[in-house]
N, C-alpha and C positions, 0 to 999 in steps of 0.2 A: 434198660436193654430190651426188655420184653415188649415195651411199648413200641420201640423202633422196629422190632421184628413184625409187629402187627400193622405197621404202616403209618404210625404217627409221625408227622413231619417236624413237630417241635414239642418240647415239654417245658413247662414253667413250673418251678417249685419255689416254696418259701425258703429263705435262708434262716429266718428266725421264727420262733413260736409266735403265732398270732391267733386272735379269736376268730370264731366263725363269722362274726359281723365284719371284722376287718378284711377277711378273705373275700367275703361277698362284695364288699365295697371295691376292693382292688380288682376283682374279676370284672365287675360292672364297668369300671373305668377303662380297663384294658380292652374289653370288647367294644366299648363305645369308640375308643381311639382307633382300633382296627377297622371297624365298620364304617365310621363316619369320615375318617381321613384316608382310608384305603392304604394304610401302612401294613408292613409285614409284622409278624409277632415280635421279632427282635427290635425293629425300629420303634414300635409302640411301647415296648418295655423300657427301652432306653429313654424315650421321650418322657415317660411317666416318672422314672427314677431320677432323671436329670433334666427338669423342665427349662433350665437356663441354657442348655446346649443349643447353639445356633448353627444351622447348616451353612457352610460357606457358600457364598454366591460365586457363580462362574466369572472368570475374568472378562472385562470389557475392553475391546481393542478398537481404537479409533482408526477406521480404514478410509476415511475421506481423502487423505493425502497420499494413499497408496494406489494409484491408478495402475491397473493391469496386474496387481499382486493378488495372490490367492491366500485365503486364510484356512489353515488346516487345524483341525482339533482332533487330538488322539490322547486317550488315557487321561482325560481331564486337563490336558495341557493344550494351549493354542500357540501357534506360531505362524509367521508370515513367510510365504515362499515367493 
């Protein structure tokens, strides 16, 4: 609570007891992921804790046969008008 009052945007804490070396390694991995891949803190934490998580790709619509139609994309959904 006090950190948020001071202007901290996010706070990451350990859930279980870890050694200083493990904490340093986790912090180094987290910072490398944030800085090198340009991810937000939550995205980087989720990627580190669940590396098999795959972001879904956007749907692909074949519009070659739709002459004069418009493709609308809203809220991660696409439809043809």
